One Martini backbone bead per residue (centre of mass of N, CA, C, O) as a GRO file, in nm:
protein
  119
    1MET     BB    1  -2.095  -0.901  -1.476
    2SER     BB    2  -2.049  -0.979  -1.168
    3THR     BB    3  -2.140  -1.207  -0.945
    4SER     BB    4  -2.168  -1.004  -0.696
    5LYS     BB    5  -2.362  -0.803  -0.837
    6ARG     BB    6  -2.585  -1.013  -0.900
    7MET     BB    7  -2.640  -1.101  -0.608
    8LEU     BB    8  -2.710  -0.820  -0.498
    9ARG     BB    9  -2.952  -0.775  -0.693
   10GLY     BB   10  -3.109  -1.018  -0.609
   11SER     BB   11  -3.134  -0.958  -0.309
   12ALA     BB   12  -3.287  -0.686  -0.359
   13ALA     BB   13  -3.521  -0.800  -0.501
   14ALA     BB   14  -3.621  -0.990  -0.284
   15ALA     BB   15  -3.659  -0.776  -0.056
   16VAL     BB   16  -3.889  -0.622  -0.215
   17ALA     BB   17  -4.080  -0.863  -0.235
   18VAL     BB   18  -4.119  -0.924   0.057
   19ALA     BB   19  -4.215  -0.642   0.134
   20ALA     BB   20  -4.464  -0.648  -0.039
   21LEU     BB   21  -4.603  -0.892   0.080
   22ILE     BB   22  -4.627  -0.791   0.361
   23GLY     BB   23  -4.801  -0.548   0.288
   24LEU     BB   24  -5.034  -0.705   0.173
   25GLY     BB   25  -5.093  -0.890   0.420
   26ALA     BB   26  -5.159  -0.660   0.612
   27GLY     BB   27  -5.392  -0.539   0.458
   28SER     BB   28  -5.571  -0.802   0.467
   29ALA     BB   29  -5.605  -0.817   0.767
   30GLN     BB   30  -5.741  -0.546   0.809
   31ALA     BB   31  -5.974  -0.586   0.600
   32ALA     BB   32  -6.096  -0.831   0.783
   33GLY     BB   33  -6.101  -0.681   1.088
   34TRP     BB   34  -5.860  -0.694   1.257
   35PRO     BB   35  -5.708  -0.614   1.520
   36PRO     BB   36  -5.444  -0.499   1.646
   37LEU     BB   37  -5.165  -0.627   1.737
   38GLN     BB   38  -5.114  -0.727   2.076
   39PRO     BB   39  -5.007  -0.778   2.377
   40GLY     BB   40  -5.090  -1.099   2.443
   41ALA     BB   41  -5.434  -1.218   2.511
   42HIS     BB   42  -5.728  -1.266   2.284
   43LEU     BB   43  -6.077  -1.321   2.295
   44TYR     BB   44  -6.345  -1.382   2.057
   45THR     BB   45  -6.684  -1.416   1.977
   46GLY     BB   46  -6.588  -1.365   1.694
   47THR     BB   47  -6.472  -1.333   1.407
   48ASP     BB   48  -6.194  -1.161   1.326
   49GLY     BB   49  -6.186  -1.006   1.601
   50SER     BB   50  -6.490  -1.002   1.707
   51GLY     BB   51  -6.649  -0.867   1.955
   52ALA     BB   52  -6.611  -0.980   2.250
   53VAL     BB   53  -6.364  -0.939   2.495
   54THR     BB   54  -6.091  -1.148   2.632
   55THR     BB   55  -5.848  -1.129   2.871
   56VAL     BB   56  -5.552  -1.308   2.913
   57ASP     BB   57  -5.367  -1.466   3.169
   58LEU     BB   58  -5.038  -1.568   3.116
   59GLY     BB   59  -4.954  -1.611   3.429
   60ASP     BB   60  -5.192  -1.861   3.443
   61LEU     BB   61  -5.073  -2.156   3.460
   62GLY     BB   62  -5.315  -2.435   3.400
   63THR     BB   63  -5.576  -2.290   3.443
   64CYS     BB   64  -5.906  -2.329   3.424
   65HIS     BB   65  -6.138  -2.148   3.197
   66THR     BB   66  -6.449  -2.038   3.190
   67LEU     BB   67  -6.669  -1.889   2.966
   68ALA     BB   68  -6.928  -1.669   2.940
   69ALA     BB   69  -6.856  -1.681   2.629
   70PRO     BB   70  -6.821  -1.782   2.327
   71VAL     BB   71  -6.551  -1.850   2.109
   72ARG     BB   72  -6.397  -1.778   1.755
   73SER     BB   73  -6.128  -1.599   1.833
   74VAL     BB   74  -5.756  -1.527   1.824
   75GLN     BB   75  -5.485  -1.357   2.015
   76VAL     BB   76  -5.123  -1.393   2.019
   77ALA     BB   77  -4.843  -1.199   2.192
   78ASP     BB   78  -4.590  -1.418   2.292
   79GLY     BB   79  -4.286  -1.591   2.398
   80SER     BB   80  -4.407  -1.810   2.649
   81ALA     BB   81  -4.725  -1.833   2.567
   82SER     BB   82  -5.020  -2.028   2.540
   83VAL     BB   83  -5.343  -2.140   2.398
   84VAL     BB   84  -5.598  -2.371   2.516
   85LEU     BB   85  -5.884  -2.478   2.365
   86TYR     BB   86  -6.230  -2.567   2.450
   87PRO     BB   87  -6.556  -2.699   2.367
   88GLY     BB   88  -6.588  -2.723   2.677
   89ARG     BB   89  -6.643  -2.715   2.996
   90GLY     BB   90  -6.372  -2.752   3.190
   91CYS     BB   91  -6.172  -2.857   2.973
   92ALA     BB   92  -6.347  -3.003   2.771
   93GLY     BB   93  -6.318  -3.228   2.513
   94ALA     BB   94  -6.195  -3.405   2.244
   95VAL     BB   95  -6.074  -3.118   2.095
   96PRO     BB   96  -5.825  -2.941   2.139
   97TRP     BB   97  -5.689  -2.598   2.077
   98GLY     BB   98  -5.389  -2.448   1.964
   99THR     BB   99  -5.182  -2.147   1.915
  100GLY     BB  100  -4.935  -2.035   2.019
  101SER     BB  101  -4.718  -1.739   2.064
  102LEU     BB  102  -4.817  -1.649   1.755
  103ALA     BB  103  -5.158  -1.534   1.694
  104GLN     BB  104  -5.429  -1.522   1.423
  105SER     BB  105  -5.753  -1.682   1.472
  106ASN     BB  106  -5.978  -1.887   1.393
  107THR     BB  107  -6.178  -2.124   1.514
  108PRO     BB  108  -6.314  -2.432   1.421
  109TRP     BB  109  -6.486  -2.374   1.681
  110THR     BB  110  -6.655  -2.349   1.963
  111MET     BB  111  -6.551  -2.200   2.265
  112LEU     BB  112  -6.559  -2.253   2.647
  113SER     BB  113  -6.248  -2.291   2.719
  114TYR     BB  114  -5.917  -2.249   2.902
  115ARG     BB  115  -5.557  -2.256   2.888
  116VAL     BB  116  -5.226  -2.187   3.002
  117VAL     BB  117  -4.919  -2.263   2.817
  118PRO     BB  118  -4.621  -2.321   2.741
  119ALA     BB  119  -4.439  -2.261   2.443
   0.00000   0.00000   0.00000
């Protein structure tokens, strides 16, 4: 078998393996209860995207927003903005936590406020 045929078969096998892993990962995320990823940013009062949802205005850069209810999870799907969450009201607290511009995560602790920042 020539080297180019071996490389082609190896590449095809790798592509199949990656597709299978992506499929398994997507299935696991759905099984965990996360809502489907959608454009924008959403904060949830429960873990794994459960509970009441707050939709974040990603165009409102830098403004501090105090939440009506504490949040425990976040989804962000935007190419230019991310969300920084704070454990205290008024964007206070010793350790803020940032998301990045593509995120689906539980927060390390309860968050009470946030601001949108450029990604």
